[in-house]
N, CA, C, O and the ligand as a Tripos MOL2 file, in Angstrom:
@<TRIPOS>MOLECULE
protein
  301   299    76     0     0
PROTEIN
NO_CHARGES

@<TRIPOS>ATOM
      1 N           0.8360   -1.1950    0.0020 N.3       1 MET1
      2 CA          0.0110    0.0070   -0.0080 C.3       1 MET1
      3 C           0.8490    1.2450   -0.0060 C.2       1 MET1
      4 O           1.8360    1.3150    0.7270 O.2       1 MET1
      5 N           0.4970    2.2230   -0.7960 N.am      2 ARG2
      6 CA          1.3050    3.4380   -0.9170 C.3       2 ARG2
      7 C           0.9300    4.4120    0.2370 C.2       2 ARG2
      8 O          -0.1320    4.3190    0.8520 O.2       2 ARG2
      9 N           1.8220    5.2940    0.4690 N.am      3 ALA3
     10 CA          1.6590    6.2460    1.5560 C.3       3 ALA3
     11 C           0.4650    7.1340    1.4300 C.2       3 ALA3
     12 O          -0.2090    7.4470    2.4120 O.2       3 ALA3
     13 N           0.1870    7.5680    0.1290 N.am      4 GLU4
     14 CA         -1.0030    8.4410   -0.0640 C.3       4 GLU4
     15 C          -2.2910    7.7350    0.2750 C.2       4 GLU4
     16 O          -3.2080    8.3460    0.8230 O.2       4 GLU4
     17 N          -2.3760    6.4490   -0.0440 N.am      5 HIS5
     18 CA         -3.5220    5.6540    0.3100 C.3       5 HIS5
     19 C          -3.7610    5.5470    1.8110 C.2       5 HIS5
     20 O          -4.8900    5.6180    2.2970 O.2       5 HIS5
     21 N          -2.6700    5.3750    2.5100 N.am      6 LEU6
     22 CA         -2.7070    5.2840    3.9350 C.3       6 LEU6
     23 C          -3.2530    6.5910    4.5590 C.2       6 LEU6
     24 O          -4.1060    6.5910    5.4460 O.2       6 LEU6
     25 N          -2.6790    7.7400    4.0100 N.am      7 ILE7
     26 CA         -3.1180    9.0180    4.5260 C.3       7 ILE7
     27 C          -4.6340    9.2630    4.2420 C.2       7 ILE7
     28 O          -5.3860    9.7700    5.0740 O.2       7 ILE7
     29 N          -5.0020    8.8760    3.0460 N.am      8 PHE8
     30 CA         -6.4370    9.0360    2.6430 C.3       8 PHE8
     31 C          -7.3190    8.2600    3.5490 C.2       8 PHE8
     32 O          -8.3290    8.7640    4.0390 O.2       8 PHE8
     33 N          -6.9270    6.9670    3.7890 N.am      9 LEU9
     34 CA         -7.7160    6.0940    4.7020 C.3       9 LEU9
     35 C          -7.7610    6.6900    6.0710 C.2       9 LEU9
     36 O          -8.8010    6.6510    6.7270 O.2       9 LEU9
     37 N          -6.6350    7.2570    6.5360 N.am     10 TYR10
     38 CA         -6.5800    7.8530    7.8630 C.3      10 TYR10
     39 C          -7.5320    9.0130    7.9880 C.2      10 TYR10
     40 O          -8.2270    9.1490    8.9960 O.2      10 TYR10
     41 N          -7.5710    9.8930    6.9220 N.am     11 VAL11
     42 CA         -8.4630   11.0570    6.9310 C.3      11 VAL11
     43 C          -9.9260   10.5850    6.9090 C.2      11 VAL11
     44 O         -10.7510   11.0960    7.6660 O.2      11 VAL11
     45 N         -10.2430    9.6270    6.0570 N.am     12 VAL12
     46 CA        -11.6670    9.1700    5.9290 C.3      12 VAL12
     47 C         -12.0940    8.5610    7.2660 C.2      12 VAL12
     48 O         -13.2070    8.7950    7.7370 O.2      12 VAL12
     49 N         -11.2100    7.7890    7.8640 N.am     13 LEU13
     50 CA        -11.5380    7.1490    9.1970 C.3      13 LEU13
     51 C         -11.7890    8.2130   10.2450 C.2      13 LEU13
     52 O         -12.7290    8.1270   11.0360 O.2      13 LEU13
     53 N         -10.9100    9.2400   10.2330 N.am     14 GLY14
     54 CA        -11.0430   10.3170   11.2220 C.3      14 GLY14
     55 C         -12.3470   11.0560   11.0510 C.2      14 GLY14
     56 O         -13.0230   11.3710   12.0300 O.2      14 GLY14
     57 N         -12.7060   11.3350    9.8050 N.am     15 LEU15
     58 CA        -13.9680   12.0350    9.5170 C.3      15 LEU15
     59 C         -15.1740   11.1380    9.9360 C.2      15 LEU15
     60 O         -16.1610   11.6370   10.4770 O.2      15 LEU15
     61 N         -15.0770    9.8400    9.6820 N.am     16 ALA16
     62 CA        -16.1630    8.9260   10.0640 C.3      16 ALA16
     63 C         -16.3670    8.8680   11.5450 C.2      16 ALA16
     64 O         -17.5050    8.8040   12.0090 O.2      16 ALA16
     65 N         -15.2850    8.8880   12.3140 N.am     17 ILE17
     66 CA        -15.3750    8.8540   13.7360 C.3      17 ILE17
     67 C         -15.9810   10.1570   14.2330 C.2      17 ILE17
     68 O         -16.8280   10.1490   15.1260 O.2      17 ILE17
     69 N         -15.5410   11.3050   13.6460 N.am     18 PHE18
     70 CA        -16.0110   12.6050   14.0270 C.3      18 PHE18
     71 C         -17.5580   12.7210   13.7650 C.2      18 PHE18
     72 O         -18.3280   13.2140   14.5890 O.2      18 PHE18
     73 N         -17.9340   12.2330   12.5680 N.am     19 ALA19
     74 CA        -19.3790   12.2550   12.2240 C.3      19 ALA19
     75 C         -20.1860   11.3270   13.1680 C.2      19 ALA19
     76 O         -21.2830   11.6850   13.5980 O.2      19 ALA19
     77 N         -19.6790   10.2320   13.4600 N.am     20 GLY20
     78 CA        -20.3400    9.2830   14.3810 C.3      20 GLY20
     79 C         -20.4940    9.9060   15.7620 C.2      20 GLY20
     80 O         -21.5500    9.7820   16.3830 O.2      20 GLY20
     81 N         -19.4550   10.5720   16.2470 N.am     21 LEU21
     82 CA        -19.5260   11.2110   17.5660 C.3      21 LEU21
     83 C         -20.5340   12.3560   17.5520 C.2      21 LEU21
     84 O         -21.2550   12.5540   18.5300 O.2      21 LEU21
     85 N         -20.5940   13.1210   16.4440 N.am     22 ALA22
     86 CA        -21.5630   14.2070   16.3470 C.3      22 ALA22
     87 C         -22.9550   13.6930   16.3520 C.2      22 ALA22
     88 O         -23.8330   14.2610   17.0010 O.2      22 ALA22
     89 N         -23.1840   12.5900   15.6170 N.am     23 LEU23
     90 CA        -24.5220   11.9770   15.5550 C.3      23 LEU23
     91 C         -24.9360   11.4570   16.9360 C.2      23 LEU23
     92 O         -26.0730   11.6390   17.3690 O.2      23 LEU23
     93 N         -24.0040   10.8180   17.6010 N.am     24 PHE24
     94 CA        -24.2640   10.2770   18.9400 C.3      24 PHE24
     95 C         -24.5890   11.4110   19.9220 C.2      24 PHE24
     96 O         -25.5020   11.2990   20.7390 O.2      24 PHE24
     97 N         -23.8260   12.4960   19.8230 N.am     25 GLU25
     98 CA        -24.0780   13.5940   20.7270 C.3      25 GLU25
     99 C         -25.4590   14.2380   20.4520 C.2      25 GLU25
    100 O         -26.1610   14.6310   21.3830 O.2      25 GLU25
    101 N         -25.8370   14.3400   19.1510 N.am     26 GLU26
    102 CA        -27.1140   14.9030   18.7750 C.3      26 GLU26
    103 C         -28.2660   14.0460   19.2420 C.2      26 GLU26
    104 O         -29.2830   14.5440   19.7260 O.2      26 GLU26
    105 N         -28.0870   12.7440   19.0890 N.am     27 ARG27
    106 CA        -29.1860   11.8370   19.5020 C.3      27 ARG27
    107 C         -29.3000   11.8140   21.0460 C.2      27 ARG27
    108 O         -30.4020   11.7160   21.5850 O.2      27 ARG27
    109 N         -28.1790   11.9010   21.7320 N.am     28 ARG28
    110 CA        -28.2490   11.9190   23.2060 C.3      28 ARG28
    111 C         -28.9540   13.2060   23.6930 C.2      28 ARG28
    112 O         -29.7620   13.1640   24.6210 O.2      28 ARG28
    113 N         -28.6300   14.3620   23.0450 N.am     29 ARG29
    114 CA        -29.2480   15.6120   23.4520 C.3      29 ARG29
    115 C         -30.7370   15.5620   23.1970 C.2      29 ARG29
    116 O         -31.5090   16.0710   24.0100 O.2      29 ARG29
    117 N         -31.1790   14.9510   22.0710 N.am     30 ARG30
    118 CA        -32.5750   14.8810   21.7160 C.3      30 ARG30
    119 C         -33.3260   13.9540   22.7140 C.2      30 ARG30
    120 O         -34.4790   14.2240   23.0520 O.2      30 ARG30
    121 N         -32.6800   12.8780   23.1780 N.am     31 SER31
    122 CA        -33.3460   11.9540   24.0270 C.3      31 SER31
    123 C         -33.5190   12.5410   25.4460 C.2      31 SER31
    124 O         -34.3490   12.0740   26.2260 O.2      31 SER31
    125 N         -32.7400   13.5420   25.7470 N.am     32 PHE32
    126 CA        -32.8160   14.1730   27.0730 C.3      32 PHE32
    127 C         -33.9480   15.2180   27.0990 C.2      32 PHE32
    128 O         -34.5040   15.5070   28.1590 O.2      32 PHE32
    129 N         -34.2740   15.7640   25.9590 N.am     33 GLU33
    130 CA        -35.1950   16.8870   25.8620 C.3      33 GLU33
    131 C         -36.5870   16.6360   26.5570 C.2      33 GLU33
    132 O         -37.0140   17.4490   27.3780 O.2      33 GLU33
    133 N         -37.2750   15.5230   26.2240 N.am     34 PRO34
    134 CA        -38.6090   15.3220   26.8350 C.3      34 PRO34
    135 C         -38.5380   15.1380   28.3140 C.2      34 PRO34
    136 O         -39.4910   15.4980   29.0050 O.2      34 PRO34
    137 N         -37.4390   14.5850   28.8640 N.am     35 ALA35
    138 CA        -37.3470   14.3580   30.2670 C.3      35 ALA35
    139 C         -37.0550   15.6040   31.0700 C.2      35 ALA35
    140 O         -37.1910   15.6310   32.2930 O.2      35 ALA35
    141 N         -36.6420   16.6550   30.3360 N.am     36 ARG36
    142 CA        -36.2660   17.8670   31.1100 C.3      36 ARG36
    143 C         -37.4540   18.4970   31.8240 C.2      36 ARG36
    144 O         -37.3310   18.9060   32.9780 O.2      36 ARG36
    145 N         -38.5720   18.5790   31.1730 N.am     37 ASP37
    146 CA        -39.7430   19.2360   31.7780 C.3      37 ASP37
    147 C         -40.9860   18.4330   31.5140 C.2      37 ASP37
    148 O         -41.7880   18.8070   30.6580 O.2      37 ASP37
    149 N         -41.1750   17.3410   32.2230 N.am     38 PRO38
    150 CA        -42.2980   16.4440   31.9480 C.3      38 PRO38
    151 C         -43.5940   16.9420   32.4650 C.2      38 PRO38
    152 O         -44.6440   16.6080   31.9160 O.2      38 PRO38
    153 N         -43.5690   17.7540   33.5330 N.am     39 ASP39
    154 CA        -44.8030   18.1960   34.1660 C.3      39 ASP39
    155 C         -45.0170   19.6880   33.9230 C.2      39 ASP39
    156 O         -44.0810   20.4650   33.7340 O.2      39 ASP39
    157 N         -46.2940   20.0400   33.9380 N.am     40 GLN40
    158 CA        -46.6640   21.4220   33.8340 C.3      40 GLN40
    159 C         -46.6770   22.0280   35.2430 C.2      40 GLN40
    160 O         -47.0830   21.3630   36.1970 O.2      40 GLN40
    161 N         -46.2500   23.2420   35.3730 N.am     41 VAL41
    162 CA        -46.2070   23.8670   36.7060 C.3      41 VAL41
    163 C         -47.4580   24.7470   36.8690 C.2      41 VAL41
    164 O         -47.7890   25.5350   35.9830 O.2      41 VAL41
    165 N         -48.1300   24.6080   37.9820 N.am     42 PHE42
    166 CA        -49.2930   25.3760   38.3240 C.3      42 PHE42
    167 C         -49.0170   26.1930   39.5820 C.2      42 PHE42
    168 O         -48.2840   25.7720   40.4770 O.2      42 PHE42
    169 N         -49.6270   27.3720   39.6170 N.am     43 ARG43
    170 CA        -49.4940   28.2110   40.8770 C.3      43 ARG43
    171 C         -50.9200   28.5760   41.2430 C.2      43 ARG43
    172 O         -51.6360   29.2270   40.4820 O.2      43 ARG43
    173 N         -51.3110   28.1370   42.4300 N.am     44 CYS44
    174 CA        -52.6640   28.3790   42.8560 C.3      44 CYS44
    175 C         -52.9760   29.8680   43.0810 C.2      44 CYS44
    176 O         -52.2260   30.5660   43.7630 O.2      44 CYS44
    177 N         -54.0710   30.3400   42.5090 N.am     45 GLN45
    178 CA        -54.3690   31.7960   42.6430 C.3      45 GLN45
    179 C         -54.9350   32.0750   44.0360 C.2      45 GLN45
    180 O         -54.9870   33.2340   44.4490 O.2      45 GLN45
    181 N         -55.3570   31.0470   44.7660 N.am     46 GLN46
    182 CA        -55.9860   31.2800   46.0150 C.3      46 GLN46
    183 C         -55.0170   31.2140   47.1740 C.2      46 GLN46
    184 O         -54.9710   32.1050   48.0220 O.2      46 GLN46
    185 N         -54.2110   30.0940   47.1940 N.am     47 CYS47
    186 CA        -53.3190   29.8940   48.3280 C.3      47 CYS47
    187 C         -51.8110   29.9380   47.9170 C.2      47 CYS47
    188 O         -50.9310   29.6700   48.7350 O.2      47 CYS47
    189 N         -51.5460   30.2800   46.6400 N.am     48 SER48
    190 CA        -50.1880   30.4780   46.1470 C.3      48 SER48
    191 C         -49.3040   29.2460   46.1600 C.2      48 SER48
    192 O         -48.0880   29.3440   45.9980 O.2      48 SER48
    193 N         -49.9120   28.0950   46.3510 N.am     49 LEU49
    194 CA        -49.1710   26.8290   46.3370 C.3      49 LEU49
    195 C         -48.6870   26.5410   44.9120 C.2      49 LEU49
    196 O         -49.4630   26.6380   43.9610 O.2      49 LEU49
    197 N         -47.3960   26.1850   44.7630 N.am     50 VAL50
    198 CA        -46.8640   25.7670   43.4480 C.3      50 VAL50
    199 C         -46.8030   24.2630   43.4070 C.2      50 VAL50
    200 O         -46.2070   23.6130   44.2660 O.2      50 VAL50
    201 N         -47.4440   23.7200   42.3710 N.am     51 TYR51
    202 CA        -47.4840   22.2620   42.2640 C.3      51 TYR51
    203 C         -47.4230   21.8880   40.7510 C.2      51 TYR51
    204 O         -47.5060   22.7470   39.8730 O.2      51 TYR51
    205 N         -47.2760   20.5800   40.5000 N.am     52 THR52
    206 CA        -47.1840   20.1560   39.0500 C.3      52 THR52
    207 C         -48.2710   19.1440   38.7500 C.2      52 THR52
    208 O         -48.8010   18.4620   39.6270 O.2      52 THR52
    209 N         -48.5810   19.0830   37.4280 N.am     53 ASP53
    210 CA        -49.5520   18.0950   36.9690 C.3      53 ASP53
    211 C         -49.1760   17.6500   35.5750 C.2      53 ASP53
    212 O         -48.1930   18.1490   35.0270 O.2      53 ASP53
    213 N         -49.8990   16.7500   34.9900 N.am     54 ASP54
    214 CA        -49.5850   16.2350   33.6920 C.3      54 ASP54
    215 C         -49.5280   17.3670   32.6520 C.2      54 ASP54
    216 O         -50.3310   18.2960   32.7400 O.2      54 ASP54
    217 N         -48.6090   17.3270   31.6680 N.am     55 PRO55
    218 CA        -48.4570   18.4070   30.7210 C.3      55 PRO55
    219 C         -49.6390   18.5400   29.7660 C.2      55 PRO55
    220 O         -49.8030   19.6030   29.1690 O.2      55 PRO55
    221 N         -50.4740   17.5060   29.5930 N.am     56 GLU56
    222 CA        -51.5750   17.6170   28.6250 C.3      56 GLU56
    223 C         -52.8480   18.2140   29.2190 C.2      56 GLU56
    224 O         -53.7800   18.5080   28.4700 O.2      56 GLU56
    225 N         -52.9200   18.4020   30.5170 N.am     57 VAL57
    226 CA        -54.1470   18.9590   31.1070 C.3      57 VAL57
    227 C         -54.1430   20.4880   30.9510 C.2      57 VAL57
    228 O         -53.0980   21.1380   30.9800 O.2      57 VAL57
    229 N         -55.3580   21.0340   30.7840 N.am     58 GLU58
    230 CA        -55.4630   22.4990   30.6020 C.3      58 GLU58
    231 C         -55.6430   23.2220   31.8610 C.2      58 GLU58
    232 O         -55.1900   24.3540   32.0300 O.2      58 GLU58
    233 N         -56.3260   22.5520   32.7760 N.am     59 ARG59
    234 CA        -56.5340   23.1260   34.1560 C.3      59 ARG59
    235 C         -56.2580   22.0480   35.1620 C.2      59 ARG59
    236 O         -56.3910   20.8580   34.8740 O.2      59 ARG59
    237 N         -55.8760   22.4670   36.3380 N.am     60 SER60
    238 CA        -55.5880   21.5000   37.3860 C.3      60 SER60
    239 C         -56.0900   21.9600   38.7050 C.2      60 SER60
    240 O         -56.0810   23.1570   38.9910 O.2      60 SER60
    241 N         -56.5380   21.0250   39.5390 N.am     61 ARG61
    242 CA        -57.0950   21.3940   40.8070 C.3      61 ARG61
    243 C         -55.9950   21.4570   41.8700 C.2      61 ARG61
    244 O         -55.1420   20.5720   41.9430 O.2      61 ARG61
    245 N         -56.0230   22.4780   42.6660 N.am     62 CYS62
    246 CA        -55.0170   22.6530   43.6920 C.3      62 CYS62
    247 C         -55.1610   21.5740   44.7610 C.2      62 CYS62
    248 O         -56.2530   21.3880   45.2990 O.2      62 CYS62
    249 N         -54.0860   20.8620   45.0790 N.am     63 PRO63
    250 CA        -54.1790   19.7910   46.0750 C.3      63 PRO63
    251 C         -54.4080   20.2910   47.4870 C.2      63 PRO63
    252 O         -54.7700   19.4940   48.3530 O.2      63 PRO63
    253 N         -54.2160   21.5610   47.7590 N.am     64 ALA64
    254 CA        -54.3510   22.0680   49.0680 C.3      64 ALA64
    255 C         -55.7210   22.6240   49.3470 C.2      64 ALA64
    256 O         -56.3130   22.3470   50.3900 O.2      64 ALA64
    257 N         -56.2570   23.4570   48.3600 N.am     65 CYS65
    258 CA        -57.5330   24.1150   48.6700 C.3      65 CYS65
    259 C         -58.6110   23.7710   47.6650 C.2      65 CYS65
    260 O         -59.7690   24.1360   47.8670 O.2      65 CYS65
    261 N         -58.2600   23.0580   46.5550 N.am     66 GLY66
    262 CA        -59.2740   22.6010   45.6490 C.3      66 GLY66
    263 C         -59.6590   23.5930   44.5550 C.2      66 GLY66
    264 O         -60.5830   23.3300   43.7850 O.2      66 GLY66
    265 N         -58.9750   24.7090   44.4750 N.am     67 LYS67
    266 CA        -59.2680   25.6640   43.4320 C.3      67 LYS67
    267 C         -58.6970   25.2730   42.0700 C.2      67 LYS67
    268 O         -57.5480   24.8400   41.9930 O.2      67 LYS67
    269 N         -59.4620   25.4150   41.0120 N.am     68 THR68
    270 CA        -58.9570   25.1080   39.6560 C.3      68 THR68
    271 C         -58.1210   26.1760   39.0790 C.2      68 THR68
    272 O         -58.5720   27.3190   38.9960 O.2      68 THR68
    273 N         -56.8910   25.8730   38.6610 N.am     69 ASN69
    274 CA        -55.9550   26.8280   38.2100 C.3      69 ASN69
    275 C         -55.4990   26.5690   36.7250 C.2      69 ASN69
    276 O         -55.5520   25.4530   36.2080 O.2      69 ASN69
    277 N         -55.0710   27.6450   36.1180 N.am     70 HIS70
    278 CA        -54.4630   27.5410   34.7720 C.3      70 HIS70
    279 C         -52.9680   27.3220   34.9030 C.2      70 HIS70
    280 O         -52.3980   27.6430   35.9450 O.2      70 HIS70
    281 N         -52.3120   26.7840   33.8790 N.am     71 PRO71
    282 CA        -50.8790   26.5710   33.9590 C.3      71 PRO71
    283 C         -50.1170   27.8640   34.2380 C.2      71 PRO71
    284 O         -50.4630   28.9370   33.7430 O.2      71 PRO71
    285 N         -49.0490   27.7210   35.0620 N.am     72 PHE72
    286 CA        -48.2490   28.8820   35.4310 C.3      72 PHE72
    287 C         -47.3620   29.2260   34.2090 C.2      72 PHE72
    288 O         -46.7220   28.3480   33.6310 O.2      72 PHE72
    289 N         -47.3400   30.5070   33.8340 N.am     73 GLU73
    290 CA        -46.5340   30.9990   32.7210 C.3      73 GLU73
    291 C         -45.2300   31.5640   33.2140 C.2      73 GLU73
    292 O         -45.2240   32.4240   34.0950 O.2      73 GLU73
    293 N         -44.1050   31.0960   32.6600 N.am     74 PHE74
    294 CA        -42.7880   31.6500   33.0480 C.3      74 PHE74
    295 C         -42.4430   32.9230   32.3020 C.2      74 PHE74
    296 O         -41.6280   33.7230   32.7610 O.2      74 PHE74
    297 N         -43.0660   33.1060   31.1520 N.am     75 ARG75
    298 CA        -42.7260   34.2450   30.3800 C.3      75 ARG75
    299 C         -43.3650   35.5510   30.8750 C.2      75 ARG75
    300 O         -43.1440   36.6090   30.2860 O.2      75 ARG75
    301 ZN        -54.7250   26.3840   46.4940 Zn       76 ZN76
@<TRIPOS>BOND
     1     1     2 1
     2     2     3 1
     3     3     4 2
     4     3     5 am
     5     5     6 1
     6     6     7 1
     7     7     8 2
     8     7     9 am
     9     9    10 1
    10    10    11 1
    11    11    12 2
    12    11    13 am
    13    13    14 1
    14    14    15 1
    15    15    16 2
    16    15    17 am
    17    17    18 1
    18    18    19 1
    19    19    20 2
    20    19    21 am
    21    21    22 1
    22    22    23 1
    23    23    24 2
    24    23    25 am
    25    25    26 1
    26    26    27 1
    27    27    28 2
    28    27    29 am
    29    29    30 1
    30    30    31 1
    31    31    32 2
    32    31    33 am
    33    33    34 1
    34    34    35 1
    35    35    36 2
    36    35    37 am
    37    37    38 1
    38    38    39 1
    39    39    40 2
    40    39    41 am
    41    41    42 1
    42    42    43 1
    43    43    44 2
    44    43    45 am
    45    45    46 1
    46    46    47 1
    47    47    48 2
    48    47    49 am
    49    49    50 1
    50    50    51 1
    51    51    52 2
    52    51    53 am
    53    53    54 1
    54    54    55 1
    55    55    56 2
    56    55    57 am
    57    57    58 1
    58    58    59 1
    59    59    60 2
    60    59    61 am
    61    61    62 1
    62    62    63 1
    63    63    64 2
    64    63    65 am
    65    65    66 1
    66    66    67 1
    67    67    68 2
    68    67    69 am
    69    69    70 1
    70    70    71 1
    71    71    72 2
    72    71    73 am
    73    73    74 1
    74    74    75 1
    75    75    76 2
    76    75    77 am
    77    77    78 1
    78    78    79 1
    79    79    80 2
    80    79    81 am
    81    81    82 1
    82    82    83 1
    83    83    84 2
    84    83    85 am
    85    85    86 1
    86    86    87 1
    87    87    88 2
    88    87    89 am
    89    89    90 1
    90    90    91 1
    91    91    92 2
    92    91    93 am
    93    93    94 1
    94    94    95 1
    95    95    96 2
    96    95    97 am
    97    97    98 1
    98    98    99 1
    99    99   100 2
   100    99   101 am
   101   101   102 1
   102   102   103 1
   103   103   104 2
   104   103   105 am
   105   105   106 1
   106   106   107 1
   107   107   108 2
   108   107   109 am
   109   109   110 1
   110   110   111 1
   111   111   112 2
   112   111   113 am
   113   113   114 1
   114   114   115 1
   115   115   116 2
   116   115   117 am
   117   117   118 1
   118   118   119 1
   119   119   120 2
   120   119   121 am
   121   121   122 1
   122   122   123 1
   123   123   124 2
   124   123   125 am
   125   125   126 1
   126   126   127 1
   127   127   128 2
   128   127   129 am
   129   129   130 1
   130   130   131 1
   131   131   132 2
   132   131   133 am
   133   133   134 1
   134   134   135 1
   135   135   136 2
   136   135   137 am
   137   137   138 1
   138   138   139 1
   139   139   140 2
   140   139   141 am
   141   141   142 1
   142   142   143 1
   143   143   144 2
   144   143   145 am
   145   145   146 1
   146   146   147 1
   147   147   148 2
   148   147   149 am
   149   149   150 1
   150   150   151 1
   151   151   152 2
   152   151   153 am
   153   153   154 1
   154   154   155 1
   155   155   156 2
   156   155   157 am
   157   157   158 1
   158   158   159 1
   159   159   160 2
   160   159   161 am
   161   161   162 1
   162   162   163 1
   163   163   164 2
   164   163   165 am
   165   165   166 1
   166   166   167 1
   167   167   168 2
   168   167   169 am
   169   169   170 1
   170   170   171 1
   171   171   172 2
   172   171   173 am
   173   173   174 1
   174   174   175 1
   175   175   176 2
   176   175   177 am
   177   177   178 1
   178   178   179 1
   179   179   180 2
   180   179   181 am
   181   181   182 1
   182   182   183 1
   183   183   184 2
   184   183   185 am
   185   185   186 1
   186   186   187 1
   187   187   188 2
   188   187   189 am
   189   189   190 1
   190   190   191 1
   191   191   192 2
   192   191   193 am
   193   193   194 1
   194   194   195 1
   195   195   196 2
   196   195   197 am
   197   197   198 1
   198   198   199 1
   199   199   200 2
   200   199   201 am
   201   201   202 1
   202   202   203 1
   203   203   204 2
   204   203   205 am
   205   205   206 1
   206   206   207 1
   207   207   208 2
   208   207   209 am
   209   209   210 1
   210   210   211 1
   211   211   212 2
   212   211   213 am
   213   213   214 1
   214   214   215 1
   215   215   216 2
   216   215   217 am
   217   217   218 1
   218   218   219 1
   219   219   220 2
   220   219   221 am
   221   221   222 1
   222   222   223 1
   223   223   224 2
   224   223   225 am
   225   225   226 1
   226   226   227 1
   227   227   228 2
   228   227   229 am
   229   229   230 1
   230   230   231 1
   231   231   232 2
   232   231   233 am
   233   233   234 1
   234   234   235 1
   235   235   236 2
   236   235   237 am
   237   237   238 1
   238   238   239 1
   239   239   240 2
   240   239   241 am
   241   241   242 1
   242   242   243 1
   243   243   244 2
   244   243   245 am
   245   245   246 1
   246   246   247 1
   247   247   248 2
   248   247   249 am
   249   249   250 1
   250   250   251 1
   251   251   252 2
   252   251   253 am
   253   253   254 1
   254   254   255 1
   255   255   256 2
   256   255   257 am
   257   257   258 1
   258   258   259 1
   259   259   260 2
   260   259   261 am
   261   261   262 1
   262   262   263 1
   263   263   264 2
   264   263   265 am
   265   265   266 1
   266   266   267 1
   267   267   268 2
   268   267   269 am
   269   269   270 1
   270   270   271 1
   271   271   272 2
   272   271   273 am
   273   273   274 1
   274   274   275 1
   275   275   276 2
   276   275   277 am
   277   277   278 1
   278   278   279 1
   279   279   280 2
   280   279   281 am
   281   281   282 1
   282   282   283 1
   283   283   284 2
   284   283   285 am
   285   285   286 1
   286   286   287 1
   287   287   288 2
   288   287   289 am
   289   289   290 1
   290   290   291 1
   291   291   292 2
   292   291   293 am
   293   293   294 1
   294   294   295 1
   295   295   296 2
   296   295   297 am
   297   297   298 1
   298   298   299 1
   299   299   300 2
@<TRIPOS>SUBSTRUCTURE
     1 MET1         2 RESIDUE 1 A MET
     2 ARG2         6 RESIDUE 1 A ARG
     3 ALA3        10 RESIDUE 1 A ALA
     4 GLU4        14 RESIDUE 1 A GLU
     5 HIS5        18 RESIDUE 1 A HIS
     6 LEU6        22 RESIDUE 1 A LEU
     7 ILE7        26 RESIDUE 1 A ILE
     8 PHE8        30 RESIDUE 1 A PHE
     9 LEU9        34 RESIDUE 1 A LEU
    10 TYR10       38 RESIDUE 1 A TYR
    11 VAL11       42 RESIDUE 1 A VAL
    12 VAL12       46 RESIDUE 1 A VAL
    13 LEU13       50 RESIDUE 1 A LEU
    14 GLY14       54 RESIDUE 1 A GLY
    15 LEU15       58 RESIDUE 1 A LEU
    16 ALA16       62 RESIDUE 1 A ALA
    17 ILE17       66 RESIDUE 1 A ILE
    18 PHE18       70 RESIDUE 1 A PHE
    19 ALA19       74 RESIDUE 1 A ALA
    20 GLY20       78 RESIDUE 1 A GLY
    21 LEU21       82 RESIDUE 1 A LEU
    22 ALA22       86 RESIDUE 1 A ALA
    23 LEU23       90 RESIDUE 1 A LEU
    24 PHE24       94 RESIDUE 1 A PHE
    25 GLU25       98 RESIDUE 1 A GLU
    26 GLU26      102 RESIDUE 1 A GLU
    27 ARG27      106 RESIDUE 1 A ARG
    28 ARG28      110 RESIDUE 1 A ARG
    29 ARG29      114 RESIDUE 1 A ARG
    30 ARG30      118 RESIDUE 1 A ARG
    31 SER31      122 RESIDUE 1 A SER
    32 PHE32      126 RESIDUE 1 A PHE
    33 GLU33      130 RESIDUE 1 A GLU
    34 PRO34      134 RESIDUE 1 A PRO
    35 ALA35      138 RESIDUE 1 A ALA
    36 ARG36      142 RESIDUE 1 A ARG
    37 ASP37      146 RESIDUE 1 A ASP
    38 PRO38      150 RESIDUE 1 A PRO
    39 ASP39      154 RESIDUE 1 A ASP
    40 GLN40      158 RESIDUE 1 A GLN
    41 VAL41      162 RESIDUE 1 A VAL
    42 PHE42      166 RESIDUE 1 A PHE
    43 ARG43      170 RESIDUE 1 A ARG
    44 CYS44      174 RESIDUE 1 A CYS
    45 GLN45      178 RESIDUE 1 A GLN
    46 GLN46      182 RESIDUE 1 A GLN
    47 CYS47      186 RESIDUE 1 A CYS
    48 SER48      190 RESIDUE 1 A SER
    49 LEU49      194 RESIDUE 1 A LEU
    50 VAL50      198 RESIDUE 1 A VAL
    51 TYR51      202 RESIDUE 1 A TYR
    52 THR52      206 RESIDUE 1 A THR
    53 ASP53      210 RESIDUE 1 A ASP
    54 ASP54      214 RESIDUE 1 A ASP
    55 PRO55      218 RESIDUE 1 A PRO
    56 GLU56      222 RESIDUE 1 A GLU
    57 VAL57      226 RESIDUE 1 A VAL
    58 GLU58      230 RESIDUE 1 A GLU
    59 ARG59      234 RESIDUE 1 A ARG
    60 SER60      238 RESIDUE 1 A SER
    61 ARG61      242 RESIDUE 1 A ARG
    62 CYS62      246 RESIDUE 1 A CYS
    63 PRO63      250 RESIDUE 1 A PRO
    64 ALA64      254 RESIDUE 1 A ALA
    65 CYS65      258 RESIDUE 1 A CYS
    66 GLY66      262 RESIDUE 1 A GLY
    67 LYS67      266 RESIDUE 1 A LYS
    68 THR68      270 RESIDUE 1 A THR
    69 ASN69      274 RESIDUE 1 A ASN
    70 HIS70      278 RESIDUE 1 A HIS
    71 PRO71      282 RESIDUE 1 A PRO
    72 PHE72      286 RESIDUE 1 A PHE
    73 GLU73      290 RESIDUE 1 A GLU
    74 PHE74      294 RESIDUE 1 A PHE
    75 ARG75      298 RESIDUE 1 A ARG
    76 ZN76       301 GROUP 0 **** ****
């Protein structure tokens, strides 16, 4: 095998490893995303209790006083 072929092989291998690592990192980052904030945060308008509930519900009942609240907005 000639030296140029070896260098070419080396470069291709290096690029393949780099691409594989980038893909792995991207997939790992994506798999973490849904786990970051699984619950919706609610803040009771009556007793100011902060609690969480399923993300798909539109309103949630306060576990302390029973008042129905809308999701808490962070913005
Ligand atoms: Zn409450």
